N, C-alpha and C positions, 0 to 999 in steps of 0.2 A: 784775174781772168775769169770769165764766166765758165761754169762747169756744164758740159753738155751730156745729157743722158739720152740714149736711144732706146725706144720702146716699140718694136715692131713697126707700125705705121706712123708713129709719132716721134717727134724730137722735142725735148724740153730743155731749154737753156736757162740755168738759174741766174737771172739778173733781176734788178729791181724794175718791175713793171711801172709804167708812168702813172697808172691810177693809184698805185700804192703810196704815192706822195701827196695825194689829194685828201681833202677833209673827208671824214666818214663818221657817221653817227652809229650808235648801237653796237659798238665794237667791244670785245673783251679787253680787260686790263690784265695782260699776262706776259708782256714782253720782258719783264724783269725776271721771269722764271729761268733758273740756271740751265735748263734743258731745252729752252725754246728753239735755239738755232739748230740743234740736232734733230728735234722733232720736225721742224719745218723742212730740213734737208731730207729726212726720211720720207715725208709725204710728197715732196717734190720729185723723188725718184720712184714713187710707187706706180704700178700699172694703172692705166685708165680704168675707171669703173664702168664706163659705157663706151661703145664703139662709135666712131664717126658715121658709119653706115646706118646704125640705129638712129642716131640723131637726125640724119638726113631724111630717114623714113618718117620720123615724127613730124618733121617740118613739112614734108609733102602732104601728110594728112591734115595738118593745120592749114595748109594752102587751100585745100578743098573747102574747108570751113570758111576761110576768108572770102571765097568766091560764092558762098551761099549754097555749096553742094554737099555739105556735111555738117554734123553737130559735134560738140565738144563736151566731154564730162571730165572734170577734175574732182577727185573724191579721196578722202582719207582723214587721218588724224590731224588734230590741231598741232600736237607735238608728239613725235615718236619717242619710244623708249628703246634703249639698247637691249633690254631684256626681251623685247618682242621680236628680235631679229632671228626667229627660228622658223623652220619650214612650215610648221602647223599654223602658226599665227599669220605668216605671210600668205599662205595659201588661202586662209579664210578671208583675208583682206582682198585678195585678187578675185575670189569668187563673188564677193560683195560688189566690187566694181563691175564685174561682168553682168551681174544681175541687174544693177541699177542702169547700166548702159543699155542692156537689152530692152528695158522698159522705155528708155529714151528713144531708142531706135524704132520700137513699135509705135510709140505715140507720134513721132515726128515723120516717120517714113523715110528717114535718111540714115546713112552710115554714121557711126559715132566714133570719133577719135577719143580714146580712153587714156587718162593719166591718173596715176595714183600719187597722192601726197605721201610719198614713202621713199625709203632708201636715201635719206638725207634731211628729213624734216626734223632736225635735232637742235635747231636754234630758233629762238623766238625774240622779237623786239619787245621791249617793255616800256610802259609810259613813265615808270619811276625806277630809279636805281635801287630802291629799298621797298620792302613790303613787310607788313606785320603778320606774323604767324604765331598764334597762341599767345598774343600779347607781347611778343618779342619782335623787335625790328631787325630784319635780316637783309643781306643783299638779295635782290630779286632773283628768282629762278629764271634763267635765260635759255633753258633747253639743255639737254644732257651733253651736247657738244661743248658747252661752256662750264657748267657747274652741276651740282646734284640737286635733285628735288628735295632731298632730306632737309628738314628744318634745323640746321645746325650751322653755326658760323663757319667752321672749317670746311664743311661740305659745300658751302656756297661760294668758296673762293674760286676764281677763274683759273682753270687748269688747262694748259695747252696740250697735255698728254691726251686729253679727251678728243682731240682731233684725230688721233690714230685709232681710238676706240670707235669714233664715228665712221671712219673709213672702213674698218673691219665689219661693223654692223651693216653698213650700206652694201658692202660686197656680198654679204650673206643674203640680204634681202633680194638683191638684183639676180643672184643665181637662181633663187626660187621663182622670181617673176619670169625669167627666161624659160624655166621649165614649163610654164603654162602657155608659152607661145607654141610649143609642140612643133616648131619648125614649119608651120604651114603659112602659105601666102595670105590666107584669110586672116589669121591672127595678127601677122605683122602689119597688115593694112590698117588695123585699128588699135593696136597696142594689146595690153596696156603697157604704156611707158611710164617711167618714173619722173617725178617732178618735186621740186622743193624751193622754198625761198632761199636764194643765195645770199645769206646775211653776213656770215663771218668771212671777211675778206682774206684773212690768213689761210683759211682752209680752202676756199674756192680758188684763189690765185695759184696755190700750189698744185692744183689739179688741172690747170690749163695746159693743153698739149697742141703742138703744131703738126698738121698733116703734111708730111714731106712732099706728097704728090701735088698738092694744091696750094700750099702755103697758108691755108686757113687755120685759125686758132679755134679750138673747141674746148669748152668747159666740160671736162669728162667726169665730173662728179654726178651728172644727171643728164637726162635727155632734154628736159625743159625747165630752166631756172626762171624765177621771177624776182622782180624788185618790189619791195613792200612800200606801202604808203609813206612810211616814216623815213625811207632812204632813197627817194626818187629825186633828190635835189639835182638840178641841171648841171651844176659845177662840182659835184661830189664824185667820190670814187666808184660807187656802184654803177651809176649811169655810164661813166667812162669805160669801166670794165665790160659792161654789157654791150657797148657800142663796138667793142673790139672782137667779140666772139661770134662764131658762125652758127651757134645753136638757134633754134626758135626760142624766143624770149617773151616774158610777160612783164607787165607793170601794173601794179594796183593803182586805181584812181578813186580817190575819196571825195567827199562833198565839198572840201575846200579848194579843190583843183579848179583852175580857170581855163577856159578854152585856149588862150594863148600859150600857157605853160604846157598843156597837153600836146598841142601841135608842135611845140619846140621839142618835146620829148620824142614825138614821132620822127621829127627830122633827124635827131641824133641817133635814134635806135633803129630806124628804118629808112636810111638815106636813099636807097634804091627802089623804094616802093614795091617791095617783094611780098606777094601773098604768102602768108604763113610765117613770116619773119617775126611779126609783133602781135601779141595778144594784149588788149586792154581789159583788165579785170576790174569791173566796176563794183565798188563797195561803199555805198553812200548812206544806207539806212532807209527804212521804209517811208520816212517823211521827206527827207532832203532830196531823194532821187527825182521827185516830181518837178523840182525846180532846177536842179543842177545838171542833169544829164543831157537834155536836148541840145543846149548850146554847144556842148562839147562834141556831140555827135555831128552836128552841122559843121563845126570848124574842122574836124578831122576829115570829113568827106570833101569839103572844099579844098583841103590841102592835098587830096588825092592819095591818101595812105590806105591801102587795102588791109586794114587791121582785122583781127578776129575779135569780135565783141563777146565777152563772157561776163555773166553776173555772179558776183560773190555776195549773196544776200545774207551772209552770216555776220561779218565783222562790224557792220554798222548797226547791228541790232542787239548788242549785248546789254543786258540789264542786270542789276544786283537785287537779290531778294532781301527781305527784312533781316535774314540771318547772315547776310554778307556773302552769300553764295552767288556766283555768276551763272546766268542762264540766258536763254533766248526763247522767244515765243515763236512757235512754228507759224502762227498766223502772220506775224511780222515778216518772217522769212518769205513766205508765199507772197505777201503784198509787194515786197521789194522785187522779187523775181518776176512777177507778172507785170509790174509797172515797167521794169526794164524792157521786157519784150514788147510791150505796147509802144513805148517811146521809140525804140529802135525801128520797129516796123512803120510807125507813123513817119519817121524820117527817111524811110526807104532803105534801111540797112538791115543786115541779117543778124538776128539775135541768136548767136551760134550755140550758146549753152550755159552751163552752170559750173561753179566752183564751190563745192560744199565740204564743210568739215563734218564728216560722218564716220561713225564707228561701224565695225563689222559685227558687233554684238549688241544685245538689247540693253544698252545703257539708258539711264534716265537722267539726262543732262539738260535737255530742252523741253519746254512745256508745250504739250499739244499732242493730239492723237493718242498713242498708247501711254502717254504720261499726262494724266488728267489735270494735275495742279502742282503747285510748288512743294506741297508736302511729299509728293511722290519722288522728288528729285533725290532724296537720300537713299533710295533703294539700291541704285547702281550708278553713283556719281563717281566716275573713275578717271576722268581726264587729267592730264598733267598740267593743262593750262586753261584753254577756253572750252565751253560746252559744245558737244557734238550732237548731231542728229543720230538716232538709231536707224536701222535699215527701213523699218516701217515708216518712220517720219520722212526719210529721204525719198521714198517712193511717193509719198503724198506731195512733196514739193515737185517732183517730176510730173506727176499727173496734173497738178495745177498749172505748171508752166506751159504745158502743151494742151 
């Protein structure tokens, strides 16, 4: 018999969701853990991290962007750390989002819907199951939701208890984000709301709740989840799960995506052609975008899907230095972002905004602006995974985009 748990506005019934039987890539290997079932049950009975009213407000704001009446900013860390889930660090991140969004609003002359890559960005897809650290081959670090950054074989084991740690850390971050809303209508109109890649299905599925009044299912781990480029297969679990939830959702679109596949994704994820329901986050690289994007924009427009178009000029522009350190050139980021806007506007679509990996501190992880060359990267290279812009560099991208 399914076990039903009532949580104020939500009811969660512990059954096997249909998408959990479908293929899924980039998933942890931890079901053999002796405590897995107990951990999953505890998470399934936990309170929602975000409220359905907040989710609906975020969707309304994205709806304005879909109609060309607002802009969108998604900003934050490549991968969060549990140790950063404290009020001071979160407050600094929120202030950085507000600062960058204010520049976007000033430059665009439109309201900006603000989303932090925070309160859940604890899992990362990886291109390989192993990586070499200090000459030793180790299981890849997949974010603190899955394993530890520490370069040790035992620390790199996939541990389901980290799902509970991720829930607690996310809860702490969201409490602080809400404190910055100050309860004013002006703040709630534009956020900031929280967003993350909903990668680990065990974690995300356990936090889906049903609104008793409407019957809608909400993913309550975040206001705005997105599917990554590596997990957007049409017949796989992530797309199936996202098709079933009522949140506003995003999907990353890379240079290998073809127009037919993207239109099929839109049909699955936005069947009712609802403004604000689906955001396509374009991450193609500064060279490939010139060829790959326009046919996709035309196809989506012909199909009549009022998507929100957002540029992620970060993920297609990662390079490796001679010392093996990953970095990104601000010039390449700006080139992709400005090409994105030009292509969208040439096709008669609204280039709604930007999705940037950016720190709230003066890190030296991307080359350009305040980081003059590769030698300067070593000064404050602090990311857990991919290189981030610092605040000055992020403002440069905003200024170039508009």
